[in-house]
C-alpha positions as CSV (number, residue, x, y, z in Angstrom):
1,E,99.1,79.1,101.0
2,N,95.8,80.0,100.1
3,A,94.9,79.7,103.9
4,L,97.9,81.9,104.9
5,Q,96.7,84.4,102.2
6,E,93.0,84.4,103.0
7,G,94.2,85.1,106.9
8,R,96.4,87.9,105.8
9,Q,93.8,89.8,104.0
10,G,91.4,89.7,106.9
11,R,88.9,87.4,105.4
12,Q,86.5,85.2,107.3
13,Y,86.9,81.4,107.3
14,R,83.8,80.0,105.8
15,N,84.1,76.3,106.7
16,A,84.6,75.4,103.3
17,C,87.4,72.9,103.6
18,P,86.9,69.4,103.4
19,A,87.2,68.0,106.9
20,H,90.4,66.0,106.0
21,L,92.2,69.5,105.2
22,E,90.5,71.6,107.8
23,H,93.1,71.5,110.3
24,R,96.3,72.2,107.9
25,F,93.8,74.8,106.6
26,L,93.0,76.3,110.0
27,G,96.7,76.6,111.2
28,A,97.9,78.5,107.9
29,Y,94.7,80.8,108.0
30,Q,95.2,81.8,111.9
31,Q,99.0,82.7,111.3
32,G,98.0,84.6,108.4
33,K,95.1,86.5,110.6
34,Q,97.4,87.2,113.2
35,I,99.7,89.0,110.8
36,Y,96.6,90.8,109.6
37,D,95.7,91.6,112.8
38,A,98.9,93.0,114.0
39,D,99.2,95.1,110.7
40,Q,96.1,96.6,111.4
41,Y,97.2,97.4,115.1
42,V,100.1,99.2,113.5
43,E,98.3,101.2,111.1
44,K,95.7,102.3,114.0
45,L,98.7,103.8,116.0
46,T,100.1,105.1,113.0
47,R,96.9,107.3,112.5
48,E,96.8,108.2,116.4
49,S,100.6,109.2,116.2
50,R,99.8,111.7,113.1
51,Q,96.8,112.9,114.6
52,I,98.7,113.9,118.1
53,E,101.3,115.2,115.9
54,Q,98.8,117.5,114.1
55,A,97.2,118.5,117.6
56,L,100.5,119.2,118.7
57,K,101.2,121.7,115.8
58,D,97.9,123.3,116.2
59,E,98.1,123.4,120.4
60,E,99.3,126.8,121.8
61,D,99.0,126.0,125.4
62,N,102.2,124.8,126.9
63,K,100.7,122.6,129.5
64,Q,98.3,121.0,126.8
65,R,101.4,120.6,124.6
66,R,103.4,118.7,127.4
67,I,100.2,116.2,127.6
68,L,100.3,115.8,123.8
69,R,104.2,115.0,123.7
70,Q,103.8,112.5,126.6
71,E,100.8,110.9,124.6
72,L,103.0,110.9,121.5
73,R,106.1,109.2,123.3
74,D,103.4,106.7,124.6
75,I,101.9,105.7,121.2
76,D,105.6,105.8,119.8
77,R,106.5,103.3,122.2
78,Q,103.4,101.1,121.3
79,L,104.3,101.6,117.7
80,Q,107.4,100.3,118.2
81,R,106.1,97.3,119.9
82,A,103.5,96.7,117.3
83,R,105.9,96.8,114.8
84,D,108.7,94.5,116.5
85,D,105.5,91.9,117.1
86,L,104.5,92.1,113.6
87,R,108.0,91.7,112.0
88,H,108.1,88.6,114.8
89,L,105.0,87.1,113.5
90,E,106.0,87.4,109.6
91,G,109.7,86.0,110.5
92,R,108.1,82.9,111.9
93,L,106.1,82.2,109.0
94,N,107.3,78.8,107.4
95,Y,105.7,78.7,103.9
96,R,107.2,75.1,103.7
97,Q,104.9,73.9,106.0
98,W,101.9,74.6,104.5
99,N,102.5,73.3,101.0
């Protein structure tokens, strides 16, 4: 469980586990790290979406507004996929496996 939490918090693995526990630790750690990375990607896309929304509010040129709307649609699709991926990773967690 500690390995999973270390990964989910994005912490680096420092080879601190005894050799006989390392394999189990790394499996849980990598699963947690995947969730951390996926969550970071969702946050990055969310920030980009907000920036484009703000640019769209400020933009007066119709051609540029169309471009920004298309960018926003693209980001929104990526964001939906990223959220789905994150939910999938979280759903795969099996805490009992690591206890």
